[in-house]
C-alpha positions in Angstrom: 74.3 186.1 150.4 77.9 187.2 150.7 80.6 184.8 149.7 84.4 185.2 150.0 86.3 186.1 146.8 89.7 184.4 146.5 92.7 185.1 144.3 95.1 182.1 144.6 94.8 181.5 148.4 94.2 185.0 149.4 90.9 186.6 150.1 90.6 189.8 148.1 87.0 190.7 148.4 83.4 189.6 148.4 81.0 188.0 145.9 77.4 189.0 146.7 74.8 186.7 145.3 71.2 188.1 145.1 68.1 186.5 143.7 66.1 188.7 141.3 63.0 186.9 140.2 64.0 184.1 137.9 67.5 185.5 137.6 70.5 185.8 139.9 72.5 189.0 140.3 76.2 188.9 141.2 78.2 191.8 142.6 82.0 191.4 142.8 83.9 193.9 145.0 87.5 193.7 145.9 91.1 194.8 145.4 93.7 193.2 143.2 96.9 194.4 141.6 96.5 196.3 138.3 95.7 193.9 135.4 92.8 191.9 133.9 91.3 189.0 135.7 88.5 186.5 135.1 86.0 186.2 137.9 84.0 183.0 138.5 81.2 182.0 140.8 82.1 178.6 142.2 79.3 176.3 143.3 79.1 172.8 144.6 78.8 171.3 141.1 80.9 173.7 139.0 81.7 177.2 138.2 80.3 180.1 136.1 82.4 182.8 134.4 81.0 186.1 135.5 83.3 188.2 133.3 86.6 190.1 133.0 87.4 192.3 135.9 90.0 195.0 136.8 89.2 195.3 140.5 86.7 197.6 142.0 83.0 196.6 141.4 81.6 194.2 138.7 77.9 193.6 138.4 76.3 190.8 136.3 72.9 189.2 136.0 72.3 185.6 134.8 69.3 183.4 134.2 68.5 180.3 136.2 69.4 178.2 133.1 73.0 179.5 133.4 73.3 179.5 137.2 71.4 176.3 138.0 74.0 173.8 136.8 76.7 175.0 139.2 74.6 174.5 142.3 74.6 176.8 145.4 77.4 179.3 145.2 80.1 178.9 147.8 82.8 181.4 146.8 84.1 183.6 144.1 87.4 182.9 142.3 89.7 185.4 140.6 92.2 184.1 138.0 94.6 186.0 135.8 93.2 186.5 132.3 96.5 185.4 131.0 95.8 181.7 130.8 98.3 179.1 129.6 96.9 177.0 126.8 95.8 173.4 127.6 97.8 170.8 125.6 97.7 167.0 125.3 99.2 165.5 128.5 102.4 163.6 127.8 102.5 160.4 129.9 106.2 161.1 130.9 105.2 164.3 132.7 102.8 162.4 134.9 104.5 159.0 135.6 102.2 156.5 137.3 99.1 158.6 136.7 96.5 157.8 133.9 97.2 160.9 131.8 96.0 159.3 128.5 93.3 161.5 127.0 94.0 164.3 129.4 95.2 167.9 128.9 97.8 169.7 130.9 99.2 173.2 131.4 101.9 174.9 133.5 100.7 176.0 137.0 103.2 177.8 139.1 106.3 175.6 139.4 104.2 172.5 138.5 101.4 171.4 136.3 97.7 171.0 136.1 96.2 167.8 134.6 92.6 167.8 133.4 91.0 164.4 132.8 87.6 164.0 131.3 84.9 163.4 133.9 81.2 163.9 133.5 79.9 162.5 136.7 78.3 159.4 135.1 81.3 157.2 135.0 84.2 156.2 137.3 86.4 159.0 138.7 89.6 159.3 136.8 92.0 158.9 139.7 90.0 157.6 142.7 93.0 157.9 145.1 93.1 161.7 144.4 89.4 162.3 144.6 89.7 164.9 147.4 92.5 166.7 145.5 90.5 167.5 142.4 88.3 170.4 141.3 85.7 169.9 138.7 85.9 172.5 135.9 85.2 172.9 132.2 88.4 172.5 130.2 88.4 172.8 126.4 84.6 172.7 126.4 84.2 169.4 128.4 83.8 168.6 132.1 87.0 167.5 133.7 88.5 166.6 137.0 91.5 168.9 137.4 94.5 167.9 139.5 97.6 170.0 140.4 101.1 168.4 140.6 104.3 170.0 141.8 107.5 170.1 139.7 108.5 166.7 140.9 105.2 165.0 140.0 103.6 164.9 143.4 99.9 165.9 143.7 99.3 169.1 145.7 96.3 170.3 147.7 93.9 172.4 145.7 93.8 176.1 146.2 90.6 177.8 147.2 89.8 178.2 143.5 
């Protein structure tokens, strides 16, 4: 199955997902500006880091134990390998939002807020349910929200 590969909001290539017995093979093909990038397979229930990529072709093979938790793969995501560090979220940066216990980092001209969410309890900000992406942040599952520089929530990017 071929899935689109996105970097920010631009399609930059293809993620091919192929069953191989008990395993799944991933082939990433695309073009990006020179640099190092992290490539993820994004499924309905999460994402899996495929590796570090410089453009061109990347091939990886993973067991069902690693691929199963993310669910069916829907797309590939490319992110710069230069990742800002997550820090405790100061309440004054997210006025009116329940940032306690969360982590944040710069994102473009705004911020990302990661709030713990394991799927077994209430959603952290129910009013923003459709604007979140679920990802692992600092080793724990979180609902990740993006906010612009003025504190308004923004629509999620493809990845």
